[in-house]
C-alpha positions in Angstrom: 13.2 -79.2 46.4 15.7 -81.6 46.3 19.2 -80.1 46.8 21.9 -80.9 44.6 25.5 -82.4 46.4 27.1 -81.1 43.8 26.4 -77.5 42.6 26.4 -75.4 41.2 24.3 -73.6 43.7 22.7 -70.2 43.2 20.3 -68.1 45.2 20.6 -65.2 47.5 22.8 -64.9 50.5 22.6 -62.1 53.3 25.4 -61.7 56.2 24.9 -59.9 58.9 27.8 -58.9 61.9 26.2 -57.9 64.5 28.9 -55.2 65.8 27.3 -52.2 67.4 25.8 -51.1 64.5 25.0 -54.3 62.8 26.5 -54.2 59.0 24.5 -56.0 56.1 26.0 -57.4 53.4 23.7 -58.7 51.0 24.3 -60.0 47.6 22.9 -62.9 44.6 25.6 -65.3 44.1 26.6 -68.8 41.9 28.6 -71.2 43.9 31.0 -73.9 41.9 33.7 -75.9 41.9 34.6 -77.5 45.4 36.7 -76.9 48.3 39.9 -76.5 46.7 39.2 -75.0 43.6 36.2 -72.6 43.0 34.7 -69.4 42.6 31.9 -67.6 44.4 30.4 -65.1 42.2 28.5 -61.5 43.8 25.4 -60.0 41.9 23.3 -57.0 42.8 20.0 -57.4 43.3 19.2 -56.3 40.1 22.0 -59.4 38.6 25.2 -57.2 38.2 28.2 -58.2 38.7 29.9 -57.2 42.0 32.6 -59.4 42.2 34.1 -63.4 41.8 36.1 -64.7 44.3 38.5 -67.6 43.1 40.4 -70.4 45.2 42.4 -72.8 44.4 45.2 -74.3 47.0 47.9 -71.3 48.2 45.8 -68.8 46.6 42.6 -66.4 46.8 41.5 -63.5 44.1 39.0 -61.3 43.9 38.0 -60.1 40.4 35.9 -57.2 40.1 35.7 -56.0 36.8 39.1 -55.6 35.0 41.3 -55.7 38.4 42.2 -58.6 40.2 43.6 -59.0 43.6 45.4 -61.8 45.1 44.6 -62.7 48.9 46.5 -65.3 51.3 43.3 -67.1 52.4 39.7 -67.4 51.3 39.1 -66.3 54.6 41.0 -63.0 54.3 39.1 -62.5 50.9 35.6 -63.0 52.2 36.8 -60.7 55.1 37.7 -58.4 52.6 34.5 -58.6 50.5 31.4 -58.7 52.9 33.1 -57.6 56.2 33.2 -61.1 57.9 35.0 -64.1 56.7 32.7 -67.0 55.4 33.7 -70.3 55.5 32.7 -71.0 52.2 34.7 -74.4 51.9 32.2 -75.7 54.8 29.5 -74.5 52.0 30.2 -77.1 49.8 29.6 -80.0 52.7 26.3 -78.1 53.8 24.6 -77.6 50.9 25.4 -80.9 50.0 23.5 -82.0 53.5 25.7 -83.1 55.7 26.4 -80.7 58.9 30.1 -80.9 59.4 31.5 -78.8 61.9 33.9 -75.6 61.6 35.2 -74.0 64.0 33.3 -71.3 65.0 30.0 -71.6 63.4 26.9 -73.6 63.6 24.8 -74.4 60.4 21.3 -74.8 60.7 20.4 -77.4 57.5 16.4 -78.0 58.6 15.3 -75.9 56.2 17.8 -77.2 53.5 14.6 -79.3 51.6 12.7 -75.7 51.1 16.0 -74.1 49.8 17.3 -72.4 52.8 20.6 -72.1 55.3 21.4 -70.4 58.0 24.7 -70.4 59.4 26.0 -68.4 63.1 29.5 -67.5 63.8 29.8 -67.6 67.6 33.3 -66.8 68.0 35.5 -65.0 67.1 33.6 -61.4 68.0 31.7 -60.1 66.2 29.1 -62.4 65.9 27.2 -62.6 62.3 24.3 -64.5 60.7 24.6 -65.8 57.3 21.4 -66.5 55.5 21.1 -68.5 52.5 18.3 -68.9 50.3 18.4 -71.3 46.9 17.0 -70.5 43.6 14.3 -73.1 42.7 
């Protein structure tokens, strides 16, 4: 499956946070825009909207239904929603096929031609694993 280097991308994501009692966050997603201005829409397995994460320089917002909350950074926002900060800006680069370095994270793009991406956060603790399966 050829992977677009410009998006938008959609599929499923799973984030495992390796705490004493591991935490799992699972959602459908659509990722649009770019590292500077974009939106990550999260849905339930049945397709119902969970939340939309929107960002632009200097601002990140969480939209849940009619409520909007503003956060200082996209990392703070993703930590609030999933339990751990996700390098959303790096996702654009990784999904585009480039394995760029991200502090604390290691990405495995070997299965990207099949629509799969795995990334591990080694530090700071707790460790986490992000798995993405793109729609075909």
